[in-house]
Biotite code that builds the C-alpha atoms (Angstrom):
import biotite.structure as struc

atoms = struc.array([
    struc.Atom([28.430, 29.426, 33.424], chain_id="A", res_id=1, res_name="MET", atom_name="CA", element="C"),
    struc.Atom([28.408, 29.428, 29.617], chain_id="A", res_id=2, res_name="SER", atom_name="CA", element="C"),
    struc.Atom([25.283, 29.108, 27.496], chain_id="A", res_id=3, res_name="ALA", atom_name="CA", element="C"),
    struc.Atom([26.065, 25.483, 26.573], chain_id="A", res_id=4, res_name="ILE", atom_name="CA", element="C"),
    struc.Atom([26.704, 24.615, 30.215], chain_id="A", res_id=5, res_name="GLU", atom_name="CA", element="C"),
    struc.Atom([23.350, 26.145, 31.152], chain_id="A", res_id=6, res_name="LYS", atom_name="CA", element="C"),
    struc.Atom([21.572, 24.281, 28.358], chain_id="A", res_id=7, res_name="ALA", atom_name="CA", element="C"),
    struc.Atom([23.081, 20.913, 29.245], chain_id="A", res_id=8, res_name="THR", atom_name="CA", element="C"),
    struc.Atom([22.589, 21.416, 32.991], chain_id="A", res_id=9, res_name="ALA", atom_name="CA", element="C"),
    struc.Atom([18.900, 22.203, 32.465], chain_id="A", res_id=10, res_name="GLN", atom_name="CA", element="C"),
    struc.Atom([18.486, 19.103, 30.266], chain_id="A", res_id=11, res_name="PHE", atom_name="CA", element="C"),
    struc.Atom([20.301, 16.860, 32.779], chain_id="A", res_id=12, res_name="ARG", atom_name="CA", element="C"),
    struc.Atom([18.109, 18.189, 35.565], chain_id="A", res_id=13, res_name="GLU", atom_name="CA", element="C"),
    struc.Atom([14.925, 17.325, 33.676], chain_id="A", res_id=14, res_name="ARG", atom_name="CA", element="C"),
    struc.Atom([16.308, 13.995, 32.469], chain_id="A", res_id=15, res_name="LEU", atom_name="CA", element="C"),
    struc.Atom([17.336, 12.964, 35.975], chain_id="A", res_id=16, res_name="ASN", atom_name="CA", element="C"),
    struc.Atom([14.039, 14.087, 37.473], chain_id="A", res_id=17, res_name="GLY", atom_name="CA", element="C"),
    struc.Atom([11.326, 11.929, 38.918], chain_id="A", res_id=18, res_name="GLU", atom_name="CA", element="C"),
    struc.Atom([9.899, 9.193, 36.707], chain_id="A", res_id=19, res_name="LEU", atom_name="CA", element="C"),
    struc.Atom([6.298, 9.589, 35.671], chain_id="A", res_id=20, res_name="GLN", atom_name="CA", element="C"),
    struc.Atom([3.961, 6.622, 35.489], chain_id="A", res_id=21, res_name="THR", atom_name="CA", element="C"),
    struc.Atom([1.059, 5.277, 33.465], chain_id="A", res_id=22, res_name="ILE", atom_name="CA", element="C"),
    struc.Atom([-1.120, 2.377, 34.530], chain_id="A", res_id=23, res_name="GLU", atom_name="CA", element="C"),
    struc.Atom([-2.102, 0.001, 31.726], chain_id="A", res_id=24, res_name="VAL", atom_name="CA", element="C"),
    struc.Atom([-5.222, -1.882, 32.863], chain_id="A", res_id=25, res_name="PRO", atom_name="CA", element="C"),
    struc.Atom([-5.315, -3.970, 29.663], chain_id="A", res_id=26, res_name="GLU", atom_name="CA", element="C"),
    struc.Atom([-1.927, -5.478, 30.554], chain_id="A", res_id=27, res_name="TRP", atom_name="CA", element="C"),
    struc.Atom([-2.572, -5.829, 34.296], chain_id="A", res_id=28, res_name="SER", atom_name="CA", element="C"),
    struc.Atom([-3.086, -8.998, 36.289], chain_id="A", res_id=29, res_name="ASP", atom_name="CA", element="C"),
    struc.Atom([-6.144, -9.173, 38.497], chain_id="A", res_id=30, res_name="LYS", atom_name="CA", element="C"),
    struc.Atom([-4.337, -8.050, 41.666], chain_id="A", res_id=31, res_name="ASP", atom_name="CA", element="C"),
    struc.Atom([-1.231, -6.543, 40.107], chain_id="A", res_id=32, res_name="ASN", atom_name="CA", element="C"),
    struc.Atom([-1.582, -3.344, 38.046], chain_id="A", res_id=33, res_name="PRO", atom_name="CA", element="C"),
    struc.Atom([0.854, -3.045, 35.154], chain_id="A", res_id=34, res_name="PHE", atom_name="CA", element="C"),
    struc.Atom([2.680, 0.270, 35.255], chain_id="A", res_id=35, res_name="LYS", atom_name="CA", element="C"),
    struc.Atom([4.976, 1.868, 32.729], chain_id="A", res_id=36, res_name="ILE", atom_name="CA", element="C"),
    struc.Atom([7.398, 4.468, 33.985], chain_id="A", res_id=37, res_name="TYR", atom_name="CA", element="C"),
    struc.Atom([8.945, 7.109, 31.769], chain_id="A", res_id=38, res_name="PHE", atom_name="CA", element="C"),
    struc.Atom([10.997, 10.280, 31.795], chain_id="A", res_id=39, res_name="LYS", atom_name="CA", element="C"),
    struc.Atom([9.259, 13.497, 30.781], chain_id="A", res_id=40, res_name="PRO", atom_name="CA", element="C"),
    struc.Atom([11.526, 13.974, 27.745], chain_id="A", res_id=41, res_name="LEU", atom_name="CA", element="C"),
    struc.Atom([13.902, 12.251, 25.355], chain_id="A", res_id=42, res_name="ILE", atom_name="CA", element="C"),
    struc.Atom([17.027, 13.550, 23.659], chain_id="A", res_id=43, res_name="ASN", atom_name="CA", element="C"),
    struc.Atom([17.379, 14.683, 20.047], chain_id="A", res_id=44, res_name="PHE", atom_name="CA", element="C"),
    struc.Atom([19.024, 11.427, 18.958], chain_id="A", res_id=45, res_name="LYS", atom_name="CA", element="C"),
    struc.Atom([16.018, 9.382, 20.113], chain_id="A", res_id=46, res_name="ALA", atom_name="CA", element="C"),
    struc.Atom([13.611, 11.897, 18.579], chain_id="A", res_id=47, res_name="GLN", atom_name="CA", element="C"),
    struc.Atom([15.511, 11.719, 15.293], chain_id="A", res_id=48, res_name="GLU", atom_name="CA", element="C"),
    struc.Atom([15.058, 7.938, 15.178], chain_id="A", res_id=49, res_name="LYS", atom_name="CA", element="C"),
    struc.Atom([11.305, 8.340, 15.643], chain_id="A", res_id=50, res_name="ILE", atom_name="CA", element="C"),
    struc.Atom([10.914, 11.177, 13.139], chain_id="A", res_id=51, res_name="TYR", atom_name="CA", element="C"),
    struc.Atom([12.971, 9.290, 10.535], chain_id="A", res_id=52, res_name="ALA", atom_name="CA", element="C"),
    struc.Atom([10.398, 6.505, 10.701], chain_id="A", res_id=53, res_name="LEU", atom_name="CA", element="C"),
    struc.Atom([7.531, 8.997, 10.423], chain_id="A", res_id=54, res_name="VAL", atom_name="CA", element="C"),
    struc.Atom([9.168, 10.669, 7.425], chain_id="A", res_id=55, res_name="ASN", atom_name="CA", element="C"),
    struc.Atom([9.649, 7.255, 5.811], chain_id="A", res_id=56, res_name="ALA", atom_name="CA", element="C"),
    struc.Atom([5.900, 6.656, 6.070], chain_id="A", res_id=57, res_name="GLY", atom_name="CA", element="C"),
    struc.Atom([6.274, 4.165, 8.937], chain_id="A", res_id=58, res_name="LYS", atom_name="CA", element="C"),
    struc.Atom([3.989, 5.772, 11.517], chain_id="A", res_id=59, res_name="ALA", atom_name="CA", element="C"),
    struc.Atom([3.076, 2.498, 13.243], chain_id="A", res_id=60, res_name="SER", atom_name="CA", element="C"),
    struc.Atom([6.720, 1.566, 13.611], chain_id="A", res_id=61, res_name="GLU", atom_name="CA", element="C"),
    struc.Atom([7.448, 5.084, 14.915], chain_id="A", res_id=62, res_name="ALA", atom_name="CA", element="C"),
    struc.Atom([4.803, 4.673, 17.617], chain_id="A", res_id=63, res_name="ILE", atom_name="CA", element="C"),
    struc.Atom([6.237, 1.301, 18.637], chain_id="A", res_id=64, res_name="CYS", atom_name="CA", element="C"),
    struc.Atom([9.766, 2.727, 18.549], chain_id="A", res_id=65, res_name="GLN", atom_name="CA", element="C"),
    struc.Atom([8.607, 5.501, 20.882], chain_id="A", res_id=66, res_name="THR", atom_name="CA", element="C"),
    struc.Atom([7.328, 2.890, 23.325], chain_id="A", res_id=67, res_name="LEU", atom_name="CA", element="C"),
    struc.Atom([10.619, 0.965, 23.158], chain_id="A", res_id=68, res_name="VAL", atom_name="CA", element="C"),
    struc.Atom([12.604, 4.154, 23.810], chain_id="A", res_id=69, res_name="ILE", atom_name="CA", element="C"),
    struc.Atom([10.432, 5.586, 26.566], chain_id="A", res_id=70, res_name="ARG", atom_name="CA", element="C"),
    struc.Atom([8.907, 2.670, 28.522], chain_id="A", res_id=71, res_name="ALA", atom_name="CA", element="C"),
    struc.Atom([10.806, 1.942, 31.729], chain_id="A", res_id=72, res_name="LEU", atom_name="CA", element="C"),
    struc.Atom([10.327, -0.123, 34.862], chain_id="A", res_id=73, res_name="ASP", atom_name="CA", element="C"),
    struc.Atom([10.308, 1.361, 38.356], chain_id="A", res_id=74, res_name="ILE", atom_name="CA", element="C"),
    struc.Atom([14.135, 1.199, 38.418], chain_id="A", res_id=75, res_name="ASP", atom_name="CA", element="C"),
    struc.Atom([14.420, 3.192, 35.182], chain_id="A", res_id=76, res_name="GLY", atom_name="CA", element="C"),
    struc.Atom([15.398, 0.214, 33.008], chain_id="A", res_id=77, res_name="LYS", atom_name="CA", element="C"),
    struc.Atom([13.863, -0.314, 29.567], chain_id="A", res_id=78, res_name="HIS", atom_name="CA", element="C"),
    struc.Atom([11.052, -2.858, 29.551], chain_id="A", res_id=79, res_name="ILE", atom_name="CA", element="C"),
    struc.Atom([11.097, -3.364, 25.777], chain_id="A", res_id=80, res_name="PHE", atom_name="CA", element="C"),
    struc.Atom([14.014, -4.010, 23.428], chain_id="A", res_id=81, res_name="ARG", atom_name="CA", element="C"),
    struc.Atom([14.513, -3.225, 19.740], chain_id="A", res_id=82, res_name="GLN", atom_name="CA", element="C"),
    struc.Atom([13.630, -6.797, 18.786], chain_id="A", res_id=83, res_name="HIS", atom_name="CA", element="C"),
    struc.Atom([10.192, -6.311, 20.434], chain_id="A", res_id=84, res_name="ASP", atom_name="CA", element="C"),
    struc.Atom([9.081, -3.787, 17.789], chain_id="A", res_id=85, res_name="ILE", atom_name="CA", element="C"),
    struc.Atom([7.801, -6.436, 15.378], chain_id="A", res_id=86, res_name="GLN", atom_name="CA", element="C"),
    struc.Atom([5.745, -8.111, 18.117], chain_id="A", res_id=87, res_name="SER", atom_name="CA", element="C"),
    struc.Atom([4.394, -4.741, 19.233], chain_id="A", res_id=88, res_name="LEU", atom_name="CA", element="C"),
    struc.Atom([3.471, -3.877, 15.647], chain_id="A", res_id=89, res_name="MET", atom_name="CA", element="C"),
    struc.Atom([1.805, -7.190, 14.782], chain_id="A", res_id=90, res_name="HIS", atom_name="CA", element="C"),
    struc.Atom([0.680, -8.721, 18.057], chain_id="A", res_id=91, res_name="GLU", atom_name="CA", element="C"),
    struc.Atom([-0.399, -5.871, 20.341], chain_id="A", res_id=92, res_name="SER", atom_name="CA", element="C"),
    struc.Atom([-3.481, -3.681, 20.465], chain_id="A", res_id=93, res_name="ASP", atom_name="CA", element="C"),
    struc.Atom([-2.685, -0.484, 18.533], chain_id="A", res_id=94, res_name="PRO", atom_name="CA", element="C"),
    struc.Atom([-5.288, 1.445, 20.529], chain_id="A", res_id=95, res_name="ASP", atom_name="CA", element="C"),
    struc.Atom([-3.570, 0.554, 23.818], chain_id="A", res_id=96, res_name="VAL", atom_name="CA", element="C"),
    struc.Atom([-0.071, 1.317, 22.517], chain_id="A", res_id=97, res_name="VAL", atom_name="CA", element="C"),
    struc.Atom([-1.306, 4.591, 20.989], chain_id="A", res_id=98, res_name="GLY", atom_name="CA", element="C"),
    struc.Atom([-2.989, 5.601, 24.257], chain_id="A", res_id=99, res_name="ARG", atom_name="CA", element="C"),
    struc.Atom([0.215, 4.890, 26.213], chain_id="A", res_id=100, res_name="ILE", atom_name="CA", element="C"),
    struc.Atom([2.254, 7.059, 23.851], chain_id="A", res_id=101, res_name="ILE", atom_name="CA", element="C"),
    struc.Atom([-0.360, 9.779, 23.982], chain_id="A", res_id=102, res_name="GLN", atom_name="CA", element="C"),
    struc.Atom([-0.223, 9.806, 27.785], chain_id="A", res_id=103, res_name="GLU", atom_name="CA", element="C"),
    struc.Atom([3.594, 9.968, 27.715], chain_id="A", res_id=104, res_name="MET", atom_name="CA", element="C"),
    struc.Atom([3.653, 12.861, 25.292], chain_id="A", res_id=105, res_name="THR", atom_name="CA", element="C"),
    struc.Atom([3.327, 16.329, 26.856], chain_id="A", res_id=106, res_name="PRO", atom_name="CA", element="C"),
    struc.Atom([1.659, 17.562, 23.693], chain_id="A", res_id=107, res_name="ASP", atom_name="CA", element="C"),
    struc.Atom([-0.941, 14.896, 22.952], chain_id="A", res_id=108, res_name="ALA", atom_name="CA", element="C"),
    struc.Atom([-1.143, 16.073, 19.346], chain_id="A", res_id=109, res_name="ASP", atom_name="CA", element="C"),
    struc.Atom([2.314, 14.531, 18.707], chain_id="A", res_id=110, res_name="ASP", atom_name="CA", element="C"),
    struc.Atom([0.982, 10.962, 19.031], chain_id="A", res_id=111, res_name="ALA", atom_name="CA", element="C"),
    struc.Atom([-1.998, 11.810, 16.851], chain_id="A", res_id=112, res_name="GLU", atom_name="CA", element="C"),
    struc.Atom([0.330, 13.349, 14.271], chain_id="A", res_id=113, res_name="MET", atom_name="CA", element="C"),
    struc.Atom([2.379, 10.112, 14.228], chain_id="A", res_id=114, res_name="LEU", atom_name="CA", element="C"),
    struc.Atom([-0.761, 8.042, 13.673], chain_id="A", res_id=115, res_name="LYS", atom_name="CA", element="C"),
    struc.Atom([-1.880, 10.247, 10.752], chain_id="A", res_id=116, res_name="LYS", atom_name="CA", element="C"),
    struc.Atom([1.514, 10.443, 9.048], chain_id="A", res_id=117, res_name="SER", atom_name="CA", element="C"),
])
């Protein structure tokens, strides 16, 4: 197996792995907890979209973009769409969205770095 085959196989294995989950009590109904599912990583193309926003001085939009890219339902389908970014930015609690992103990020400093950029 070549180096590129090994690299892509390892990535596919992680990408196709078990979904992780976060419970969001602020968005839950009384008897129905709201859960966001996500994969443990995203590809370079998605990361590039987020970092382009950070580099353009749009940290809040980058955080919301991260949520749009990463947040899935139990079946692995996206729960937010691109057109939801404006509502997330202007009509949702930034502390809740920031906490969700922080919990999704293996290195919690990444979400903090986005907030400070």
